[in-house]
C-alpha positions as CSV (number, residue, x, y, z in Angstrom):
1,M,12.8,21.4,6.5
2,H,11.4,20.1,9.8
3,T,8.4,22.5,9.6
4,L,7.6,21.5,6.0
5,F,8.0,17.8,7.0
6,K,5.6,18.2,10.0
7,T,3.0,20.0,7.8
8,I,3.0,17.3,5.1
9,L,3.0,14.6,7.8
10,F,-0.1,16.1,9.5
11,A,-2.0,16.3,6.2
12,H,-0.9,12.7,5.4
13,I,-2.2,11.4,8.7
14,V,-5.5,13.2,8.4
15,V,-6.2,12.0,4.9
16,A,-4.9,8.5,5.6
17,F,-7.3,8.1,8.5
18,F,-10.1,9.5,6.4
19,G,-9.2,7.0,3.6
20,L,-9.1,4.2,6.1
21,V,-12.7,4.9,7.1
22,V,-13.9,5.5,3.6
23,F,-12.4,2.2,2.5
24,W,-15.1,0.3,4.4
25,I,-18.0,2.1,2.8
26,P,-17.9,0.3,-0.5
27,I,-17.3,-3.0,1.3
28,F,-20.7,-2.8,2.9
29,A,-22.5,-0.7,0.3
30,R,-24.6,-2.4,-2.4
31,K,-22.2,-3.1,-5.3
32,G,-22.5,-0.9,-8.3
33,E,-24.9,1.6,-6.7
34,R,-24.1,5.3,-6.2
35,V,-22.8,5.1,-2.7
36,H,-20.4,2.3,-3.6
37,V,-19.1,4.1,-6.7
38,R,-18.7,7.5,-5.1
39,A,-17.1,6.2,-2.0
40,G,-14.7,4.2,-4.3
41,K,-13.7,7.4,-6.1
42,V,-13.1,9.2,-2.8
43,F,-10.9,6.3,-1.7
44,L,-9.0,6.6,-4.9
45,Y,-8.3,10.3,-4.4
46,A,-7.3,9.6,-0.8
47,A,-5.0,6.9,-2.0
48,Y,-3.4,9.3,-4.5
49,F,-2.8,12.0,-1.8
50,V,-1.6,9.5,0.8
51,G,0.7,7.8,-1.7
52,A,2.2,11.1,-2.8
53,S,2.6,12.5,0.7
54,A,4.0,9.3,2.1
55,F,6.6,9.1,-0.7
56,T,7.5,12.8,-0.1
57,I,7.8,12.2,3.6
58,A,9.9,9.1,3.0
59,T,12.2,10.8,0.5
60,M,12.8,13.8,2.8
61,S,13.7,11.5,5.7
62,I,16.0,9.3,3.6
63,V,17.8,12.4,2.4
64,S,18.0,14.2,5.8
65,P,17.1,11.8,8.6
66,F,17.8,14.2,11.4
67,G,16.4,17.2,9.5
68,T,13.0,15.5,9.6
69,H,13.5,13.6,12.9
70,P,15.7,15.9,15.1
71,E,14.4,14.1,18.2
72,A,16.0,10.9,17.0
73,L,19.6,12.4,17.1
74,P,21.5,10.2,19.6
75,S,23.6,11.8,22.3
76,D,26.4,9.3,21.6
77,P,28.0,10.0,18.2
78,A,28.8,6.2,18.0
79,D,25.1,5.6,17.6
80,I,24.5,8.0,14.8
81,A,25.2,5.6,11.9
82,A,22.8,2.9,13.3
83,T,20.1,5.5,13.9
84,V,20.4,6.9,10.4
85,T,20.1,3.3,9.0
86,E,17.0,2.6,11.2
87,I,15.2,5.8,10.0
88,R,16.1,5.2,6.3
89,V,15.0,1.5,6.4
90,L,11.6,2.4,7.9
91,E,11.1,5.3,5.5
92,A,11.9,3.0,2.6
93,F,9.2,0.7,3.8
94,L,6.8,3.7,4.0
95,A,7.7,4.6,0.4
96,Y,7.1,1.0,-0.6
97,L,3.6,1.0,0.9
98,A,2.9,4.4,-0.8
99,I,3.8,2.9,-4.2
100,I,1.8,-0.3,-3.9
101,T,-1.2,1.6,-2.5
102,V,-1.4,3.9,-5.5
103,A,-0.7,1.1,-8.0
104,S,-3.3,-1.2,-6.5
105,V,-6.1,1.3,-6.0
106,H,-5.5,2.9,-9.4
107,H,-5.6,-0.4,-11.1
108,G,-8.8,-1.4,-9.2
109,V,-10.8,1.6,-10.1
110,R,-9.5,1.8,-13.7
111,S,-10.2,-1.9,-14.4
112,M,-13.9,-1.2,-13.7
113,Q,-14.0,2.1,-15.6
114,T,-12.5,0.5,-18.7
115,R,-14.5,-2.8,-18.6
116,R,-16.3,-1.9,-21.9
117,D,-13.0,-1.0,-23.6
118,P,-10.1,-2.6,-21.7
119,S,-7.5,-1.2,-24.1
120,L,-8.0,2.1,-22.4
121,L,-6.4,0.7,-19.3
122,K,-3.0,0.6,-20.9
123,T,-1.9,4.2,-20.2
124,P,1.6,5.6,-19.5
125,F,0.7,6.2,-15.8
126,H,-0.8,2.7,-15.3
127,T,2.4,1.2,-16.8
128,F,4.7,3.5,-14.8
129,I,3.1,2.9,-11.4
130,S,2.7,-0.9,-12.0
131,A,6.4,-1.1,-13.0
132,A,7.3,1.0,-9.9
133,A,5.5,-1.5,-7.7
134,I,7.7,-4.3,-9.1
135,V,10.9,-2.2,-8.6
136,A,9.8,-1.3,-5.1
137,G,9.1,-4.9,-4.2
138,I,12.6,-5.9,-5.5
139,A,14.1,-3.1,-3.5
140,M,12.4,-4.2,-0.3
141,L,13.7,-7.7,-0.9
142,L,17.2,-6.5,-1.2
143,I,16.9,-4.2,1.9
144,G,15.5,-7.2,3.9
145,L,18.4,-9.4,2.8
146,T,21.2,-6.8,3.4
147,T,20.0,-4.8,6.5
148,Q,20.2,-5.8,10.2
149,H,16.9,-4.2,11.0
150,S,14.8,-6.3,13.4
151,A,12.0,-6.5,10.8
152,R,14.3,-7.5,7.9
153,W,12.5,-10.9,7.4
154,V,9.2,-9.1,7.3
155,F,10.5,-6.9,4.5
156,V,11.5,-10.1,2.6
157,A,8.1,-11.7,3.3
158,L,6.2,-8.6,2.1
159,S,8.3,-7.8,-0.9
160,P,6.5,-10.2,-3.2
161,I,3.3,-8.2,-2.7
162,G,4.6,-5.3,-4.8
163,I,6.0,-7.6,-7.4
164,L,2.7,-9.4,-7.8
165,I,0.6,-6.3,-7.8
166,G,2.7,-4.8,-10.6
167,Q,3.0,-7.9,-12.7
168,N,-0.7,-8.6,-12.4
169,A,-1.7,-5.1,-13.4
170,L,0.7,-5.1,-16.4
171,R,-0.5,-8.5,-17.5
172,Y,-4.2,-7.6,-17.2
173,A,-3.7,-4.4,-19.1
174,R,-2.4,-6.5,-22.1
175,R,-4.8,-9.4,-22.0
176,P,-7.7,-8.3,-19.7
177,K,-10.7,-10.5,-20.8
178,T,-9.7,-14.0,-19.8
179,T,-13.3,-14.4,-18.6
180,P,-16.4,-12.1,-19.1
181,M,-16.2,-10.9,-15.5
182,A,-12.4,-10.7,-15.3
183,H,-12.7,-6.9,-14.6
184,W,-14.8,-7.6,-11.5
185,Y,-12.2,-10.0,-10.0
186,E,-9.4,-7.5,-10.8
187,H,-11.4,-4.7,-9.1
188,I,-12.0,-6.7,-6.0
189,G,-8.4,-8.0,-5.7
190,A,-6.8,-4.6,-6.4
191,M,-9.1,-2.6,-4.1
192,L,-8.6,-5.0,-1.2
193,G,-4.9,-4.9,-2.0
194,G,-5.0,-1.1,-1.5
195,G,-6.9,-1.6,1.7
196,I,-4.2,-4.0,2.9
197,A,-1.6,-1.4,2.3
198,F,-3.6,1.3,4.1
199,H,-4.2,-0.9,7.1
200,T,-0.5,-2.1,7.2
201,A,0.7,1.5,7.2
202,F,-1.8,2.4,10.0
203,A,-0.7,-0.7,12.1
204,V,3.0,0.0,11.7
205,F,3.2,3.8,11.7
206,G,-0.2,5.2,12.6
207,I,-1.3,3.5,15.9
208,Q,1.9,4.5,17.7
209,R,1.1,8.2,17.1
210,F,-2.0,7.7,19.3
211,V,-1.0,4.8,21.6
212,E,2.5,4.0,22.7
213,Y,3.2,0.3,22.8
214,S,6.1,-2.0,22.5
215,L,5.8,-5.6,21.1
216,E,8.7,-8.0,21.4
217,G,9.6,-11.2,19.6
218,F,7.1,-12.8,17.3
219,V,4.3,-10.6,18.6
220,G,6.3,-7.6,17.4
221,I,5.8,-8.5,13.7
222,L,2.0,-8.9,14.0
223,P,1.3,-5.3,13.0
224,W,3.4,-5.8,9.9
225,I,1.8,-9.0,8.7
226,T,-1.7,-9.3,10.1
227,P,-3.4,-6.9,7.5
228,G,-1.8,-8.9,4.7
229,I,-2.8,-12.2,6.0
230,V,-6.4,-11.2,6.7
231,G,-6.7,-9.3,3.5
232,T,-5.3,-12.1,1.3
233,I,-7.7,-14.6,2.9
234,A,-10.6,-12.2,2.4
235,T,-9.7,-11.6,-1.2
236,G,-9.6,-15.3,-2.0
237,I,-13.0,-15.9,-0.3
238,W,-14.6,-13.0,-2.0
239,Q,-13.3,-13.7,-5.4
240,R,-14.4,-17.4,-5.2
241,H,-17.9,-16.2,-4.1
242,Y,-18.3,-14.1,-7.2
243,R,-16.8,-16.7,-9.5
244,R,-19.5,-19.1,-8.3
245,K,-22.2,-16.4,-8.6
246,F,-21.2,-15.6,-12.2
247,G,-20.7,-19.3,-13.0
248,E,-17.0,-18.9,-13.8
249,T,-15.6,-21.4,-11.4
250,G,-14.2,-23.7,-14.1
């Protein structure tokens, strides 16, 4: 199992880093032009792979914590239960990020692709992954309230993201055209939401694979919350900019 886990993990890291870079291309490219559209599709496929591989990695680790992380096996048997809980909680958070990444990016791309016929957005997969984001958000809330993990309150604070992503996607699929350019605001919000999840995963899990560091106290939660704070502010600013541009500020 460990060899399979390491293989999937390696592929996950490579594609995740690639997706992190590709995410920024549509940000700076001229909106609607070929580079923007093609980079967006590449980011979508990267999100699919990263989400699937992250969920697989998380599931394997939750089922067999020391089969996937043999180096974490403590020498003192009294510490085994606490270590198992630590691994499972972190992997549950990784699975949560995987689900909300796919849900958000899928919704973002499809809301643009179906702008001429929004009814096409309401597919079984869109409904499933949106509902999964809601369930995952509730699960993270419960984990945060019941675990003794040092980041438990971060889990509580971040749990509404999945719930909101899922609820918004389901609601938009059923009444999409509240304004003529509603699809554009959905696209921006959802794609930036996917970017937030990518950057959160990199800050929490990825950076330490390249640079070892230890942050204590309040500073220790910054990698968990900074992408969400920055991304939420950026989303609000960007959406307000386009609402003014399209004359839909009322």
